N, C-alpha and C positions, 0 to 999 in steps of 0.2 A: 503493498500499498504505499502511496506518496505520500510524505509530509509537506503541506505548504505552512510555510510559516509568514506569518502577517507583521511587517514593521511599520513602526511610527517613532516621532522623536522620542517620547517619554513612557511608550509601550502602555499607554491609558486607554481614554476613550476612543480616539479616532481609530487605533489598531482595533479596539472590541467591534467597533461598528463594520470595520472592513471584514473582521472574521466572519460576523453575521452572514454580511453578503456575500462572500466567498462562499459560505457555507449553503446559501441560498441558490447561488450560480452552480454550485457542484450536483442539486438536488435536481435544477432543471436540465444540466446536462446527462443525468442519469450515472452520474461519477460519484467513487467513493473515495477520501484521501483524509488523512489526520491533521486537523487545521488547529493552529495555534497561534497567539502573537503576543509580541515582545518588542522592546525598545531597541535602538538602532544599536545601540553600545553592545548589548546582549545578543544580537543577532550575528555579528562577528565572530561568536565563538558556539553558536546553536547551529548543529546539524539539520540539513532539510534538504529537499529534492527542489522546491520553488521559494524564492523569494518573493513576496508582492507587497507593494506601497505605493506611495504618491513618489512622484519622479524625483522631488528634490531630494527626499531622504535616498531614494534608493541608488541614485548617483554614487552619494555616500560609500554604499555597500557593495557597488561592484567591483570586485579584483580582477574578472576574468574567469574566476572559478566557478561561480555561482550561478545558479539560472534565475534570474532576475526579470520580473516582470512589472512594468512600471503603469501606474494607472494616473490618467488626466483626472477622473473624477471617482472617488475611491465610493460615490454613492451608487454608480451606475450600474447595476447587475449585469445589463447589456454587454458593456465595456469590460467587465470583469470575466464574464464569460468568453467572449470573442477572444481575450488575450490570454487567459487560461488554456483553451480547448486544444492550440496545438502542442501543449508541454504533457496532456494528459492522454494523446492519441495511444 
């Protein structure tokens, strides 16, 4: 099972909302994955198959070794779905 880590600056409100939306998107796609959320600093040491978050945050996490999904609108389930789909096939 894939592990998806939702990342935001502090690992509190916005990442929790994104986690809920990622779970909704997965349900709509008929996919399952382990989904959790964390702050940017902790994300550097957490192992996951996919890291997802706002573009400004994810740029700081992208070191070339991680699968990074950047969102323009973290509330948009269609955007989350379209950007996650290629990584879950």
